[in-house]
C-alpha positions, 0 to 999 in steps of 0.5 A, spaced: 826 263 143 832 267 140 830 272 134 837 274 132 843 270 130 850 272 132 852 274 125 851 281 126 856 282 131 858 277 136 854 280 141 848 281 137 845 274 139 845 275 147 839 275 150 836 274 156 844 273 158 844 271 165 850 268 169 849 269 176 848 261 177 851 256 182 854 252 177 856 257 171 863 255 172 861 249 167 860 253 162 868 254 161 870 246 159 864 246 154 867 252 151 874 250 151 872 244 147 868 247 142 873 252 141 879 247 140 874 243 135 873 249 131 880 252 131 884 246 130 888 246 124 883 242 119 877 246 122 880 253 122 882 252 115 875 249 112 871 254 116 875 260 115 871 261 108 865 262 111 868 266 116 863 272 114 856 268 116 858 263 121 853 263 126 850 259 132 843 257 130 841 251 135 844 248 141 841 241 143 842 238 150 840 231 149 840 229 157 834 233 158 832 233 150 832 241 151 833 244 144 835 252 144 836 257 139 834 261 133 832 255 130 828 251 135 829 244 132 836 240 132 838 237 126 837 229 124 845 229 125 844 230 132 842 222 135 838 221 141 844 219 145 848 225 143 851 229 149 851 236 147 850 238 140 852 245 137 849 247 130 852 253 126 850 256 120 855 257 114 851 262 110 845 266 112 839 262 114 834 267 112 827 267 116 826 262 121 819 260 119 822 258 112 828 255 115 829 247 113 835 243 115 838 240 108 839 232 108 843 230 114 846 225 109 849 230 105 856 230 109 862 234 106 867 232 111 867 229 118 872 230 123 873 228 130 867 231 134 865 236 128 861 235 122 861 240 116 855 237 112 848 239 108 848 242 101 851 248 097 846 252 099 846 251 106 852 248 108 852 247 116 857 245 121 855 241 127 860 240 133 858 234 138 860 233 145 859 226 147 855 224 154 862 221 157 865 228 156 859 231 159 860 227 165 867 228 166 865 236 166 859 234 171 854 236 166 849 231 165 844 235 169 844 242 167 837 246 167 835 251 162 838 257 165 844 254 165 843 252 158 841 259 156 848 261 159 851 256 155 848 257 148 849 265 149 857 264 151 858 259 146 854 263 140 858 270 142 865 267 143 865 262 137 862 268 132 868 272 135 873 266 133 872 267 126 870 274 125 875 277 130 880 272 132 881 269 124 880 262 127 885 262 132 883 260 140 890 260 143 894 266 145 900 268 142 907 267 146 911 273 144 912 278 149 911 284 145 904 283 143 903 284 151 904 292 149 900 291 143 894 290 148 895 296 152 896 300 145 889 297 143 885 299 149 884 291 151 885 293 159 879 298 158 874 293 156 868 294 161 862 289 159 861 282 156 859 285 150 865 289 148 869 283 150 866 279 145 865 284 140 872 288 140 877 283 143 880 276 139 877 270 144 885 268 145 886 275 148 881 275 153 886 273 158 889 280 157 883 284 160 882 286 167 874 286 166 875 278 164 879 276 170 874 280 175 867 278 172 868 272 167 874 268 169 869 262 169 870 262 162 877 261 162 879 256 158 886 253 161 890 257 156 896 261 159 902 263 155 909 262 158 910 269 159 903 271 161 905 271 169 910 277 167 904 281 163 900 279 170 906 282 174 906 289 170 899 290 168 894 286 172 896 284 179 895 291 182 888 292 178 885 285 179 882 283 186 884 276 185 880 273 190 874 275 186 876 271 181 873 264 179 876 259 183 879 254 178 881 260 174 885 263 180 888 257 181 891 255 175 893 263 174 897 263 181 900 256 180 903 259 173 905 265 177 908 262 182 912 257 177 914 263 173 917 267 179 921 261 183 927 261 178 928 269 179 930 268 186 936 264 183 937 269 178 937 274 184 942 270 189 947 268 183 947 276 181 949 277 188 954 271 189 958 273 182 957 280 182 955 280 175 949 284 172 945 281 167 945 286 161 939 283 159 935 281 165 931 275 164 923 276 164 922 272 170 927 277 174 923 283 171 916 280 174 920 279 180 923 286 181 917 289 179 913 286 185 918 287 190 918 294 188 910 294 189 910 290 195 914 296 198 910 301 195 914 303 189 910 301 183 913 301 176 909 305 171 912 304 164 909 303 157 914 299 154 917 293 155 924 296 154 923 301 160 922 295 164 928 292 162 932 298 163 929 299 170 930 293 172 938 293 170 939 299 174 936 296 180 941 290 179 947 294 178 945 299 184 944 292 188 951 289 185 955 296 187 951 296 194 953 288 195 961 290 193 961 296 198 957 292 204 959 284 203 957 283 210 949 285 208 950 282 202 952 275 206 946 276 210 941 277 204 944 271 201 943 267 208 936 270 209 934 267 202 938 261 202 933 259 208 927 260 203 926 255 197 925 258 191 918 255 190 916 257 197 918 265 196 915 265 189 908 263 193 909 268 198 910 274 193 904 271 189 900 271 195 902 278 198 905 274 204 912 277 203 912 280 210 909 274 213 916 270 212 921 273 216 927 271 212 924 273 206 922 280 208 929 281 212 932 280 205 927 284 201 928 290 206 936 289 205 935 289 198 931 295 198 935 299 203 941 297 199 938 299 192 936 306 195 943 307 198 946 307 192 941 311 188 941 316 193 
């Protein structure tokens, strides 16, 4: 069925790849489960020694008894009552016609949902997703076109996991890494093939192309400060309503939760007349989005520049507030009428102008800052 594996490059095994399917969203929970099982501490360290040759060779879907892959028959280790099983070769498999699975009883180790088994000459790894888990994923009645998409995505992503990502599937938390993404050209990725070949699976979320066309692969991992990255680099470049519904919901919830405390920081600064020397990242994200909503995008390439910009913005605001206490009080009164969580949702949804109190506050803030900078 497929004459190549994913070994040469993650995209080399992609064949007849089609994702314009009505139930393509089912790929995401399956992919997330496989990546989790392979990349946990034990699994990653155990399999990393085989990183050069690690590749998917068979996928068996027990509900319909369908087996796909470079090796079209599933191994004996996959029982008939299994759910979904992925078998990976840890060393080169050679020609398919000569390939023969080793005795499945010769297991090297076993983990929950993952077996490393076979022989010294042909070590293999099989990852199992049970029928009960498939049921939770609403994946008990998948047809072959969807299974082909599952096979292709899992094959490419898991090869990426060991060839490109070093066995790590969860994004890093550090803010400086955001600018490394820009410097490495991650946002310029333009196809699924480029995504799996050039970008570590843990960093897919930093690509506009991922959100625009492959959001159905979102595995639920968003670093704490990812909404800051979104506010700085993605919000103006990705049409959010085209994103897969599940991914968009998770993103917007995280984005709103992130921006909500920034309104508290803003009000606190106005009340106390104090400018934070290093503005909280949440406040940086909020100021950038307020400016963008007023047609003044901020274009910098280092986080320190964003911090400096927001510090100056806040300084002008506090100076203006000191000179115009009546306007300051009007801003505080308007903001007090809007719960922080609701204000954040308005910013995230592009609905600042739809809330009279919020638009009043934003317009007065912008006028005050502009006057102080003039």
